[in-house]
DSSP file (Angstrom, degrees, kcal/mol; ACC not computed):
  #  RESIDUE AA STRUCTURE BP1 BP2  ACC     N-H-->O    O-->H-N    N-H-->O    O-->H-N    TCO  KAPPA ALPHA  PHI   PSI    X-CA   Y-CA   Z-CA
    1    1 A X              0   0    0      0, 0.0     2,-0.1     0, 0.0   160,-0.1   0.000 360.0 360.0 360.0 131.6    0.0    0.0    0.0
    2    2 A X    >   -     0   0    0      1,-0.1     3,-2.1   158,-0.1     4,-0.1  -0.415 360.0-115.6 -81.0 155.7    1.5    3.3   -1.0
    3    3 A X  G >  S+     0   0    0      1,-0.3     3,-1.6     2,-0.2    48,-0.4   0.766 113.6  67.1 -61.9 -23.8    1.8    6.2    1.4
    4    4 A X  G 3  S+     0   0    0      1,-0.3    -1,-0.3    46,-0.1    -2,-0.0   0.687  95.3  58.3 -68.3 -15.6   -0.6    8.2   -0.6
    5    5 A X  G <  S+     0   0    0     -3,-2.1   138,-2.8   138,-0.1     2,-0.4   0.346  95.4  80.7 -94.4   6.4   -3.3    5.7    0.5
    6    6 A X  E <   -A  142   0A   0     -3,-1.6    45,-0.4   136,-0.2     2,-0.3  -0.932  57.1-170.6-120.0 135.8   -2.7    6.4    4.2
    7    7 A X  E     -A  141   0A   0    134,-3.0   134,-1.9    -2,-0.4     2,-0.4  -0.879  11.5-144.4-121.1 156.2   -4.0    9.3    6.2
    8    8 A X  E     -C   49   0B   0     41,-2.5    41,-3.2    -2,-0.3   132,-0.1  -0.978  17.6-127.8-122.5 130.7   -3.2   10.4    9.8
    9    9 A X  E  >  -C   48   0B   0     -2,-0.4     4,-2.7   130,-0.3     3,-0.5  -0.248  35.4 -97.0 -70.4 162.6   -5.7   11.9   12.2
   10   10 A X  H  > S+     0   0    0     37,-0.5     4,-2.7     1,-0.2     5,-0.2   0.881 121.4  50.0 -49.2 -52.3   -5.0   15.2   13.9
   11   11 A X  H  > S+     0   0    0      1,-0.2     4,-2.1     2,-0.2    -1,-0.2   0.860 113.0  47.8 -59.9 -34.7   -3.7   13.8   17.2
   12   12 A X  H  > S+     0   0    0     -3,-0.5     4,-2.4     2,-0.2    -1,-0.2   0.917 111.3  50.4 -69.9 -43.6   -1.3   11.5   15.3
   13   13 A X  H  X S+     0   0    0     -4,-2.7     4,-2.1     1,-0.2    -2,-0.2   0.905 111.2  49.9 -57.7 -42.8   -0.1   14.4   13.1
   14   14 A X  H  X>S+     0   0    0     -4,-2.7     4,-1.8    -5,-0.2     5,-1.8   0.923 110.5  48.9 -61.9 -46.6    0.5   16.5   16.2
   15   15 A X  H  <5S+     0   0    0     -4,-2.1    -2,-0.2     1,-0.2    -1,-0.2   0.906 114.5  45.1 -63.5 -41.2    2.5   13.8   17.9
   16   16 A X  H  <5S+     0   0    0     -4,-2.4    -1,-0.2     1,-0.2    -2,-0.2   0.844 119.4  40.7 -71.3 -33.2    4.7   13.3   14.8
   17   17 A X  H  <5S-     0   0    0     -4,-2.1    -1,-0.2    -5,-0.2    -2,-0.2   0.601 106.6-123.6 -92.1 -12.4    5.2   17.0   14.1
   18   18 A X  T  <5 +     0   0    0     -4,-1.8     2,-0.3     1,-0.3    -3,-0.2   0.859  67.2 125.2  74.7  35.0    5.7   18.0   17.8
   19   19 A X      < -     0   0    0     -5,-1.8    -1,-0.3    -6,-0.2     2,-0.2  -0.760  61.5-104.1-121.5 168.6    2.9   20.5   17.8
   20   20 A X     >  -     0   0    0     -2,-0.3     4,-2.2     1,-0.1     5,-0.1  -0.507  27.7-118.7 -86.7 160.7   -0.2   21.2   19.9
   21   21 A X  H  > S+     0   0    0      1,-0.2     4,-2.8     2,-0.2     5,-0.2   0.863 116.4  58.6 -64.9 -34.4   -3.7   20.4   18.7
   22   22 A X  H  > S+     0   0    0      2,-0.2     4,-2.6     1,-0.2    -1,-0.2   0.916 106.8  46.7 -61.3 -44.0   -4.5   24.1   19.0
   23   23 A X  H  > S+     0   0    0      2,-0.2     4,-3.0     1,-0.2     5,-0.3   0.941 112.6  49.8 -60.8 -47.6   -1.7   24.9   16.6
   24   24 A X  H  X S+     0   0    0     -4,-2.2     4,-2.1     1,-0.2    -2,-0.2   0.931 112.8  46.5 -57.1 -46.9   -2.9   22.2   14.2
   25   25 A X  H  X S+     0   0    0     -4,-2.8     4,-2.8     1,-0.2    -1,-0.2   0.926 113.9  47.8 -63.7 -46.0   -6.4   23.5   14.3
   26   26 A X  H  X S+     0   0    0     -4,-2.6     4,-2.2     1,-0.2     6,-0.3   0.923 111.9  49.1 -62.5 -45.4   -5.4   27.1   13.8
   27   27 A X  H  <>S+     0   0    0     -4,-3.0     5,-1.8     1,-0.2     6,-1.1   0.842 113.3  47.7 -65.6 -32.7   -3.1   26.3   10.9
   28   28 A X  H ><5S+     0   0    0     -4,-2.1     3,-1.1    -5,-0.3    -2,-0.2   0.940 112.8  47.7 -71.1 -46.8   -5.8   24.3    9.2
   29   29 A X  H 3<5S+     0   0    0     -4,-2.8    -2,-0.2     1,-0.3    -1,-0.2   0.817 114.9  45.5 -66.0 -29.7   -8.5   27.0    9.7
   30   30 A X  T 3<5S-     0   0    0     -4,-2.2    -1,-0.3    -5,-0.2    -2,-0.2   0.410 114.3-115.4 -94.9   3.3   -6.2   29.7    8.4
   31   31 A X  T < 5S+     0   0    0     -3,-1.1     3,-0.3    -4,-0.2    -3,-0.2   0.629  79.6 123.0  80.2  12.2   -5.1   27.7    5.4
   32   32 A X  S   <S-     0   0    0     -5,-1.8     2,-0.4     1,-0.3    -4,-0.2   0.982  92.1  -0.3 -69.9 -56.6   -1.4   27.4    6.4
   33   33 A X  S    S-     0   0    0     -6,-1.1    -1,-0.3    -9,-0.2     2,-0.3  -0.876  80.2-175.2-134.6 101.8   -1.3   23.6    6.4
   34   34 A X        -     0   0    0     -2,-0.4     2,-0.5    -3,-0.3    -6,-0.1  -0.689  37.6 -99.0 -95.8 149.4   -4.6   22.1    5.5
   35   35 A X        -     0   0    0     -2,-0.3    14,-0.2     1,-0.2    13,-0.1  -0.544  32.2-164.4 -68.7 118.6   -5.2   18.3    5.6
   36   36 A X  S    S+     0   0    0     -2,-0.5    -1,-0.2     1,-0.1     3,-0.2   0.692  82.1  52.0 -81.2 -16.5   -4.8   17.2    2.0
   37   37 A X  S    S-     0   0    0     11,-1.2     2,-0.3     1,-0.3    12,-0.2   0.946 129.5 -10.4 -82.5 -52.4   -6.5   13.8    2.5
   38   38 A X  B     -D   48   0B   0     10,-2.0    10,-2.5     7,-0.0    -1,-0.3  -0.869  64.4-150.7-152.4 114.6   -9.7   14.9    4.1
   39   39 A X        -     0   0    0     -2,-0.3     2,-0.4     8,-0.2     7,-0.1  -0.300  39.1 -90.5 -74.4 168.7  -10.6   18.3    5.5
   40   40 A X        -     0   0    0      7,-0.1     2,-0.8     1,-0.1    -1,-0.1  -0.678  31.9-159.5 -81.5 130.7  -13.1   18.6    8.4
   41   41 A X        -     0   0    0     -2,-0.4     4,-0.1     1,-0.3    -1,-0.1  -0.767  61.7 -57.7-106.9  82.5  -16.7   19.0    7.3
   42   42 A X  S >  S-     0   0    0     -2,-0.8     3,-0.9     2,-0.1    -1,-0.3  -0.188  99.1 -24.6  71.3-171.6  -18.2   20.6   10.3
   43   43 A X  T 3  S+     0   0    0      1,-0.2     3,-0.1    -3,-0.1    -2,-0.0  -0.389 124.0  31.1 -75.7 150.1  -18.1   18.9   13.8
   44   44 A X  T 3  S+     0   0    0      1,-0.3     2,-0.3    -2,-0.1    -1,-0.2   0.119  87.8 109.0  95.7 -23.6  -17.6   15.2   14.1
   45   45 A X    <   -     0   0    0     -3,-0.9     2,-0.6    -4,-0.1    -1,-0.3  -0.687  65.7-128.1 -89.8 146.0  -15.6   14.5   10.9
   46   46 A X        -     0   0    0     -2,-0.3     2,-0.1    -3,-0.1    -3,-0.0  -0.786  14.6-132.8 -93.8 124.2  -12.0   13.6   11.3
   47   47 A X        -     0   0    0     -2,-0.6   -37,-0.5    -7,-0.1     2,-0.5  -0.479  20.3-152.3 -64.8 144.0   -9.4   15.6    9.4
   48   48 A X  E     -CD   9  38B   0    -10,-2.5   -10,-2.0   -39,-0.2   -11,-1.2  -0.989   6.7-160.5-124.5 127.7   -6.9   13.3    7.7
   49   49 A X  E     -C    8   0B   0    -41,-3.2   -41,-2.5    -2,-0.5     2,-0.1  -0.795  13.0-131.6-103.9 144.2   -3.3   14.4    7.0
   50   50 A X     >  -     0   0    0     -2,-0.3     4,-1.9   -43,-0.2     5,-0.1  -0.418  31.0-104.2 -83.8 169.4   -1.0   12.9    4.4
   51   51 A X  H  > S+     0   0    0    -45,-0.4     4,-2.1   -48,-0.4     5,-0.2   0.932 124.6  50.9 -54.5 -48.4    2.6   12.0    5.2
   52   52 A X  H  > S+     0   0    0      1,-0.2     4,-2.3     2,-0.2    -1,-0.2   0.877 105.6  55.9 -63.2 -37.5    3.8   15.1    3.3
   53   53 A X  H  > S+     0   0    0      1,-0.2     4,-2.6     2,-0.2    -1,-0.2   0.920 106.8  50.3 -56.1 -44.7    1.4   17.3    5.3
   54   54 A X  H  X S+     0   0    0     -4,-1.9     4,-2.1     1,-0.2    -2,-0.2   0.890 108.0  52.6 -65.4 -39.4    3.0   16.1    8.5
   55   55 A X  H  X S+     0   0    0     -4,-2.1     4,-2.1     2,-0.2    -1,-0.2   0.928 110.5  48.0 -59.7 -44.3    6.4   16.9    7.1
   56   56 A X  H  X S+     0   0    0     -4,-2.3     4,-2.5     1,-0.2    -2,-0.2   0.903 108.7  54.3 -64.6 -40.0    5.3   20.4    6.3
   57   57 A X  H  X S+     0   0    0     -4,-2.6     4,-2.2     1,-0.2    -1,-0.2   0.900 109.5  47.6 -58.3 -41.2    3.7   20.8    9.8
   58   58 A X  H  X S+     0   0    0     -4,-2.1     4,-2.4     2,-0.2    -1,-0.2   0.862 110.1  52.3 -70.7 -34.7    7.1   19.8   11.4
   59   59 A X  H  X S+     0   0    0     -4,-2.1     4,-2.4     2,-0.2    -2,-0.2   0.921 109.1  50.0 -65.1 -42.8    8.9   22.3    9.1
   60   60 A X  H  X S+     0   0    0     -4,-2.5     4,-2.6     1,-0.2    -2,-0.2   0.928 110.8  50.1 -58.8 -46.4    6.6   25.1   10.2
   61   61 A X  H  X S+     0   0    0     -4,-2.2     4,-2.5     2,-0.2    -2,-0.2   0.916 108.9  51.7 -57.6 -46.8    7.2   24.1   13.9
   62   62 A X  H  X S+     0   0    0     -4,-2.4     4,-1.0     1,-0.2    -1,-0.2   0.925 111.8  46.5 -59.9 -45.7   11.0   24.2   13.3
   63   63 A X  H ><>S+     0   0    0     -4,-2.4     5,-2.1     1,-0.2     3,-0.7   0.921 111.5  50.8 -65.0 -42.7   10.8   27.7   11.8
   64   64 A X  H ><5S+     0   0    0     -4,-2.6     3,-1.7     1,-0.2    -1,-0.2   0.898 105.5  57.2 -58.4 -40.2    8.5   29.0   14.6
   65   65 A X  H 3<5S+     0   0    0     -4,-2.5    -1,-0.2     1,-0.3    -2,-0.2   0.762 106.1  50.2 -62.9 -24.6   10.9   27.7   17.2
   66   66 A X  T <<5S-     0   0    0     -4,-1.0    -1,-0.3    -3,-0.7    -2,-0.2   0.369 124.0-101.4 -96.8   5.1   13.7   29.8   15.6
   67   67 A X  T < 5 +     0   0    0     -3,-1.7     2,-0.3     1,-0.3    -3,-0.2   0.576  67.8 150.3  91.1   9.9   11.7   33.0   15.7
   68   68 A X      < -     0   0    0     -5,-2.1    -1,-0.3     1,-0.1    30,-0.1  -0.612  52.0-110.8 -72.6 134.5   10.6   33.2   12.0
   69   69 A X     >  -     0   0    0     28,-0.6     4,-2.3    -2,-0.3     3,-0.2  -0.298  14.0-121.9 -69.5 150.6    7.3   34.9   11.9
   70   70 A X  H  > S+     0   0    0      1,-0.2     4,-2.7     2,-0.2     5,-0.1   0.853 113.3  58.0 -58.7 -34.6    4.1   33.0   10.9
   71   71 A X  H  > S+     0   0    0      2,-0.2     4,-1.7     1,-0.2    -1,-0.2   0.919 108.2  44.7 -62.8 -43.6    3.6   35.5    8.0
   72   72 A X  H  > S+     0   0    0     -3,-0.2     4,-1.9     2,-0.2    28,-0.2   0.858 112.2  52.3 -69.2 -34.0    7.0   34.6    6.6
   73   73 A X  H  X S+     0   0    0     -4,-2.3     4,-2.9     2,-0.2     5,-0.2   0.905 105.7  55.4 -65.4 -39.9    6.4   30.9    7.1
   74   74 A X  H  X S+     0   0    0     -4,-2.7     4,-2.5     1,-0.2    -2,-0.2   0.913 106.7  50.5 -57.0 -43.3    3.1   31.3    5.3
   75   75 A X  H  X S+     0   0    0     -4,-1.7     4,-2.0     1,-0.2    -1,-0.2   0.917 112.0  47.4 -60.8 -44.2    5.0   32.8    2.3
   76   76 A X  H  X S+     0   0    0     -4,-1.9     4,-2.4     2,-0.2    -2,-0.2   0.916 112.4  47.8 -65.6 -43.3    7.4   29.9    2.3
   77   77 A X  H  X S+     0   0    0     -4,-2.9     4,-2.7     1,-0.2    -1,-0.2   0.889 110.0  53.6 -66.7 -37.5    4.7   27.2    2.6
   78   78 A X  H  X S+     0   0    0     -4,-2.5     4,-2.4    -5,-0.2    -1,-0.2   0.912 108.3  50.7 -60.9 -41.6    2.7   28.9   -0.3
   79   79 A X  H  X S+     0   0    0     -4,-2.0     4,-1.5     2,-0.2    -2,-0.2   0.933 111.5  47.0 -61.2 -46.7    5.8   28.7   -2.4
   80   80 A X  H  <>S+     0   0    0     -4,-2.4     5,-2.8     1,-0.2     6,-0.3   0.898 110.9  52.6 -62.0 -39.8    6.2   25.0   -1.7
   81   81 A X  H ><5S+     0   0    0     -4,-2.7     3,-1.9     1,-0.2    -1,-0.2   0.914 105.5  54.0 -62.4 -43.0    2.6   24.5   -2.4
   82   82 A X  H 3<5S+     0   0    0     -4,-2.4    -1,-0.2     1,-0.3    -2,-0.2   0.834 106.9  52.0 -61.2 -32.1    2.9   26.2   -5.8
   83   83 A X  T ><5S-     0   0    0     -4,-1.5     3,-0.9    -5,-0.2    -1,-0.3   0.455 118.9-115.1 -81.2  -0.9    5.7   23.8   -6.6
   84   84 A X  T < 5 -     0   0    0     -3,-1.9    -3,-0.2     1,-0.2    -2,-0.1   0.707  53.2 -81.0  74.7  19.2    3.4   20.9   -5.7
   85   85 A X  T > <S+     0   0    0     -5,-2.8     3,-0.8     1,-0.2    -1,-0.2   0.799  81.5 167.2  54.6  29.5    5.7   20.0   -2.7
   86   86 A X  T <   +     0   0    0     -3,-0.9    -1,-0.2    -6,-0.3    -3,-0.1  -0.473  57.7   5.2 -75.6 147.8    7.9   18.2   -5.2
   87   87 A X  T >  S+     0   0    0     -2,-0.1     3,-1.2     1,-0.1     4,-0.3   0.738  78.4 150.3  54.0  29.5   11.4   17.1   -4.2
   88   88 A X  G X   +     0   0    0     -3,-0.8     3,-2.0     1,-0.3    36,-0.2   0.908  65.7  57.5 -54.7 -44.7   10.9   18.2   -0.6
   89   89 A X  G 3  S+     0   0    0      1,-0.3    36,-0.3    35,-0.1    -1,-0.3   0.687 106.9  49.0 -67.9 -14.9   13.2   15.5    0.8
   90   90 A X  G <  S+     0   0    0     -3,-1.2    -1,-0.3    34,-0.1     2,-0.2   0.363  96.2  98.8-100.0   5.3   16.1   16.8   -1.3
   91   91 A X    <   -     0   0    0     -3,-2.0    33,-2.2    -4,-0.3    34,-0.5  -0.607  56.2-154.3 -98.8 150.2   15.6   20.5   -0.3
   92   92 A X  E     -EF 103 123C   0     11,-2.7    11,-3.1    -2,-0.2     2,-0.5  -0.994  12.2-155.8-117.1 127.1   17.3   22.7    2.2
   93   93 A X  E     -EF 102 122C   0     29,-2.7    29,-3.1    -2,-0.5     2,-0.3  -0.892  14.3-171.5-103.1 128.0   15.2   25.6    3.5
   94   94 A X  E     -EF 101 121C   0      7,-3.0     7,-3.9    -2,-0.5     2,-0.4  -0.882   4.9-174.1-119.3 148.3   17.2   28.5    4.9
   95   95 A X  E     -EF 100 120C   0     25,-2.8    25,-3.3    -2,-0.3     5,-0.2  -1.000  27.1-161.8-143.0 143.3   16.0   31.6    6.7
   96   96 A X        -     0   0    0      3,-1.4    22,-0.1    -2,-0.4     4,-0.1   0.205  69.3 -92.8 -99.4  12.3   17.7   34.8    7.9
   97   97 A X  S    S+     0   0    0      2,-0.5   -28,-0.6    23,-0.1   -25,-0.1   0.115 122.2  49.9  99.4 -20.8   14.7   35.3   10.2
   98   98 A X  S    S+     0   0    0      1,-0.4     2,-0.3   -30,-0.1    -1,-0.1   0.759 111.3  33.1-113.4 -49.5   12.8   37.4    7.8
   99   99 A X        -     0   0    0    -24,-0.0    -3,-1.4   -31,-0.0     2,-0.5  -0.844  66.8-142.1-114.2 148.0   12.8   35.5    4.4
  100  100 A X  E     -E   95   0C   0     -2,-0.3     2,-0.4   -28,-0.2    -5,-0.2  -0.941  20.5-163.7-107.9 128.7   12.8   31.8    3.8
  101  101 A X  E     -E   94   0C   0     -7,-3.9    -7,-3.0    -2,-0.5     2,-0.6  -0.869  13.7-138.3-113.3 144.5   14.9   30.6    0.9
  102  102 A X  E     -E   93   0C   0     -2,-0.4     2,-0.5    -9,-0.2    -9,-0.2  -0.897  21.4-172.4-100.5 124.2   14.7   27.3   -0.9
  103  103 A X  E     +E   92   0C   0    -11,-3.1   -11,-2.7    -2,-0.6     3,-0.1  -0.970  17.0 173.7-119.6 129.0   18.1   25.8   -1.7
  104  104 A X        +     0   0    0     -2,-0.5     2,-0.3   -13,-0.2    -1,-0.1   0.380  67.9  45.5-113.6   2.2   18.5   22.8   -3.9
  105  105 A X  S  > S-     0   0    0    -13,-0.1     4,-1.7     1,-0.1     3,-0.5  -0.986  80.2-119.0-141.5 154.0   22.2   22.7   -4.1
  106  106 A X  H  > S+     0   0    0     -2,-0.3     4,-2.7     1,-0.2     5,-0.2   0.835 113.9  61.0 -57.4 -32.2   25.2   23.1   -1.8
  107  107 A X  H  > S+     0   0    0      1,-0.2     4,-2.5     2,-0.2    -1,-0.2   0.893 103.2  48.5 -63.1 -39.6   26.3   26.2   -3.9
  108  108 A X  H  > S+     0   0    0     -3,-0.5     4,-1.8     2,-0.2    -1,-0.2   0.896 111.7  49.2 -68.3 -38.5   23.1   28.0   -3.1
  109  109 A X  H  X S+     0   0    0     -4,-1.7     4,-2.1     2,-0.2    -2,-0.2   0.938 112.4  49.2 -63.5 -46.4   23.4   27.2    0.6
  110  110 A X  H  X S+     0   0    0     -4,-2.7     4,-1.7     1,-0.2    -2,-0.2   0.905 107.6  53.9 -58.9 -44.2   27.0   28.5    0.5
  111  111 A X  H  < S+     0   0    0     -4,-2.5     4,-0.5     1,-0.2    -1,-0.2   0.899 108.9  48.6 -59.2 -42.1   26.0   31.7   -1.3
  112  112 A X  H >< S+     0   0    0     -4,-1.8     3,-1.3     1,-0.2     5,-0.3   0.902 109.3  52.6 -66.1 -40.2   23.5   32.5    1.4
  113  113 A X  H >< S+     0   0    0     -4,-2.1     3,-1.2     1,-0.3    -1,-0.2   0.798  99.7  64.0 -67.0 -26.5   26.0   31.9    4.2
  114  114 A X  T 3< S+     0   0    0     -4,-1.7    -1,-0.3     1,-0.2    -2,-0.2   0.704  82.4  80.2 -67.1 -20.3   28.5   34.3    2.5
  115  115 A X  T <  S-     0   0    0     -3,-1.3    -1,-0.2    -4,-0.5    -2,-0.2   0.713  96.5-134.5 -63.5 -21.0   26.0   37.1    3.1
  116  116 A X    <   +     0   0    0     -3,-1.2    -1,-0.1     1,-0.3     2,-0.1   0.103  65.3 112.2  94.1 -23.7   27.3   37.3    6.7
  117  117 A X  S    S-     0   0    0     -5,-0.3    -1,-0.3     1,-0.1     2,-0.2  -0.410  82.8 -82.5 -81.7 164.4   24.0   37.5    8.6
  118  118 A X        -     0   0    0    -22,-0.1     2,-0.4    -3,-0.1    -1,-0.1  -0.446  51.1-167.6 -66.5 131.5   22.8   34.7   10.8
  119  119 A X        -     0   0    0     -2,-0.2     2,-0.4    -3,-0.1   -23,-0.2  -0.968  11.6-158.6-125.2 136.2   21.1   31.9    8.8
  120  120 A X  E     -F   95   0C   0    -25,-3.3   -25,-2.8    -2,-0.4     2,-0.4  -0.945  15.7-165.0-112.3 135.0   19.1   29.0   10.0
  121  121 A X  E     -F   94   0C   0     -2,-0.4     2,-0.5   -27,-0.2   -27,-0.2  -0.930  14.9-160.5-125.3 145.9   18.7   26.0    7.8
  122  122 A X  E     -F   93   0C   0    -29,-3.1   -29,-2.7    -2,-0.4     2,-1.0  -0.982  12.4-150.4-120.4 118.2   16.4   23.0    7.7
  123  123 A X  E >>  -F   92   0C   0     -2,-0.5     4,-1.4   -31,-0.2     3,-1.2  -0.786  13.2-156.8 -83.2 107.7   17.6   20.0    5.8
  124  124 A X  H 3> S+     0   0    0    -33,-2.2     4,-3.0    -2,-1.0    -1,-0.2   0.815  86.9  64.8 -62.4 -30.2   14.1   18.7    4.8
  125  125 A X  H 3> S+     0   0    0    -34,-0.5     4,-2.2   -36,-0.3    -1,-0.3   0.870 101.8  50.0 -58.6 -36.5   15.4   15.1    4.3
  126  126 A X  H <> S+     0   0    0     -3,-1.2     4,-2.3     2,-0.2    -1,-0.2   0.918 112.0  46.3 -67.4 -43.9   16.2   15.0    8.0
  127  127 A X  H  X S+     0   0    0     -4,-1.4     4,-2.7     2,-0.2    -2,-0.2   0.909 110.2  55.5 -62.2 -41.4   12.7   16.2    9.0
  128  128 A X  H  X S+     0   0    0     -4,-3.0     4,-2.3     1,-0.2    -2,-0.2   0.930 110.3  44.3 -56.1 -49.4   11.3   13.7    6.4
  129  129 A X  H  X S+     0   0    0     -4,-2.2     4,-2.5     2,-0.2    -1,-0.2   0.864 111.3  54.2 -67.3 -36.5   13.2   10.8    8.2
  130  130 A X  H  X S+     0   0    0     -4,-2.3     4,-2.6     2,-0.2    -2,-0.2   0.928 110.7  46.0 -59.4 -45.6   12.1   12.1   11.7
  131  131 A X  H  X S+     0   0    0     -4,-2.7     4,-3.0     2,-0.2     5,-0.2   0.905 111.1  52.3 -67.5 -40.6    8.5   12.1   10.6
  132  132 A X  H  X S+     0   0    0     -4,-2.3     4,-1.6    -5,-0.2    22,-0.3   0.935 112.0  46.8 -55.9 -46.7    8.8    8.6    9.1
  133  133 A X  H  X S+     0   0    0     -4,-2.5     4,-0.5     1,-0.2    -2,-0.2   0.918 114.0  46.8 -63.0 -45.6   10.3    7.4   12.4
  134  134 A X  H >< S+     0   0    0     -4,-2.6     3,-1.4     1,-0.2     4,-0.3   0.926 112.6  48.9 -63.2 -45.7    7.6    9.0   14.5
  135  135 A X  H >< S+     0   0    0     -4,-3.0     3,-1.4     1,-0.3    17,-0.3   0.779  98.6  67.4 -68.4 -25.1    4.8    7.8   12.3
  136  136 A X  H 3< S+     0   0    0     -4,-1.6    -1,-0.3     1,-0.3    -2,-0.2   0.728 103.5  47.3 -66.8 -18.2    6.1    4.2   12.4
  137  137 A X  T << S+     0   0    0     -3,-1.4    -1,-0.3    -4,-0.5    -2,-0.2   0.468 111.6  63.5 -95.9  -3.3    5.3    4.2   16.1
  138  138 A X  S <  S-     0   0    0     -3,-1.4    13,-0.9    14,-0.3    14,-0.7  -0.518  89.4 -86.0-118.7-179.5    1.8    5.7   15.6
  139  139 A X  E     - B   0 150A   0     11,-0.2  -130,-0.3    -2,-0.2    11,-0.2  -0.759  35.6-175.9 -94.5 129.9   -1.5    4.8   13.9
  140  140 A X  E     - B   0 149A   0      9,-2.8     9,-3.0    -2,-0.5     2,-0.4  -0.604  15.5-138.1-106.0 177.1   -2.3    5.5   10.3
  141  141 A X  E     -AB   7 148A   0   -134,-1.9  -134,-3.0     7,-0.3     2,-0.3  -0.997  15.9-119.0-141.7 133.7   -5.6    4.9    8.5
  142  142 A X  E  >  -A    6   0A   0      5,-3.0     4,-2.1    -2,-0.4  -136,-0.2  -0.564  20.7-147.9 -70.0 130.4   -6.3    3.5    5.1
  143  143 A X  T  4 S+     0   0    0   -138,-2.8    -1,-0.2    -2,-0.3  -137,-0.1   0.900  92.8  47.1 -68.7 -40.4   -8.1    6.1    3.1
  144  144 A X  T  4 S+     0   0    0   -139,-0.4    -1,-0.2     1,-0.2  -138,-0.1   0.891 130.2  16.8 -72.5 -38.9  -10.2    3.7    1.1
  145  145 A X  T  4 S-     0   0    0      2,-0.1    -2,-0.2     0, 0.0    -1,-0.2   0.620  90.6-126.7-110.8 -16.2  -11.4    1.4    3.9
  146  146 A X     <  +     0   0    0     -4,-2.1    -3,-0.1     1,-0.3     2,-0.1   0.530  53.1 158.5  78.5   4.7  -10.8    3.4    7.1
  147  147 A X        -     0   0    0     -6,-0.1    -5,-3.0     1,-0.1     2,-0.3  -0.405  43.2-120.1 -63.8 134.2   -8.9    0.4    8.5
  148  148 A X  E     -B  141   0A   0     -7,-0.2     2,-0.6    -2,-0.1    -7,-0.3  -0.604  21.4-154.9 -77.2 132.0   -6.4    1.4   11.2
  149  149 A X  E     -B  140   0A   0     -9,-3.0    -9,-2.8    -2,-0.3     2,-0.4  -0.949   8.3-155.4-110.1 120.5   -2.8    0.6   10.5
  150  150 A X  E    S-B  139   0A   0     -2,-0.6   -11,-0.2     1,-0.2   -12,-0.1  -0.814  72.9  -3.6-100.1 131.6   -0.7    0.1   13.7
  151  151 A X  S    S+     0   0    0    -13,-0.9     2,-0.3    -2,-0.4    -1,-0.2   0.824  84.5 172.5  62.5  31.4    3.0    0.7   13.5
  152  152 A X        -     0   0    0    -14,-0.7     2,-0.6    -3,-0.4   -14,-0.3  -0.538  21.9-149.8 -73.6 134.8    3.0    1.4    9.8
  153  153 A X    >>  -     0   0    0     -2,-0.3     4,-1.2     1,-0.1     3,-0.9  -0.914   8.4-162.0-112.3 110.8    6.3    2.6    8.4
  154  154 A X  H 3> S+     0   0    0     -2,-0.6     4,-2.2   -22,-0.3  -151,-0.2   0.824  90.6  63.7 -57.7 -31.0    6.0    4.9    5.4
  155  155 A X  H 3> S+     0   0    0      1,-0.2     4,-2.5     2,-0.2    -1,-0.2   0.889  98.1  54.9 -62.3 -38.3    9.7    4.2    4.6
  156  156 A X  H <> S+     0   0    0     -3,-0.9     4,-2.4     1,-0.2    -1,-0.2   0.900 108.2  49.2 -61.4 -40.1    8.9    0.5    4.0
  157  157 A X  H  X S+     0   0    0     -4,-1.2     4,-2.6     2,-0.2    -1,-0.2   0.908 110.1  50.0 -65.3 -42.8    6.3    1.6    1.5
  158  158 A X  H  X S+     0   0    0     -4,-2.2     4,-2.5     1,-0.2    -2,-0.2   0.905 111.4  49.0 -63.4 -41.4    8.6    3.9   -0.3
  159  159 A X  H  X S+     0   0    0     -4,-2.5     4,-2.3     2,-0.2    -2,-0.2   0.918 112.0  48.7 -64.0 -43.4   11.3    1.1   -0.5
  160  160 A X  H  X S+     0   0    0     -4,-2.4     4,-2.2     2,-0.2    -2,-0.2   0.906 111.2  50.1 -61.2 -41.5    8.7   -1.3   -1.9
  161  161 A X  H  X S+     0   0    0     -4,-2.6     4,-2.6     1,-0.2    -2,-0.2   0.921 110.2  49.8 -65.5 -42.6    7.5    1.1   -4.4
  162  162 A X  H  X S+     0   0    0     -4,-2.5     4,-2.1     1,-0.2    -1,-0.2   0.914 110.2  50.9 -61.3 -41.3   11.1    1.9   -5.6
  163  163 A X  H  < S+     0   0    0     -4,-2.3    -1,-0.2     1,-0.2    -2,-0.2   0.885 111.6  47.7 -63.9 -38.3   11.7   -1.9   -5.9
  164  164 A X  H  < S+     0   0    0     -4,-2.2    -1,-0.2     1,-0.2    -2,-0.2   0.895 114.8  45.7 -67.1 -39.4    8.6   -2.3   -8.0
  165  165 A X  H  <        0   0    0     -4,-2.6    -2,-0.2     1,-0.2    -1,-0.2   0.829 360.0 360.0 -73.1 -30.0    9.4    0.6  -10.2
  166  166 A X     <        0   0    0     -4,-2.1    -1,-0.2    -5,-0.2    -2,-0.2   0.453 360.0 360.0 -85.2 360.0   13.1   -0.4  -10.7
């Protein structure tokens, strides 16, 4: 089963991303990070987040922890969304506290560091693996059947898919 067929409920997404439910709810309601699998339709429905959504939640949390404003984070997330969140795991996101830059090569990272101001960087691949590890200890849910998956490891699915494709 591919990772795109698995959704994670709010509490699971919070646990894996290291955020509070209040943050998750606010970010969903304000459109910062909305659940791409299933949004909430009024009270009683469970939002379902994709693996990639949880990675983005953790990136937002990391930037907030370093003092980047929510407005600047919104701009960065919007940019990633416009790119379709492609190649996230190979990306480094850098910030000088005001602007978030996307770097896809060591040269770009180096050029930013040459600017002299303090720069904070997130290697998204590291966040990606952290989220994989966290979710492997938590419950996922099959989108098609609603079946609960315990201790599901998204990395196993990615490896299986690569083996099938190769």
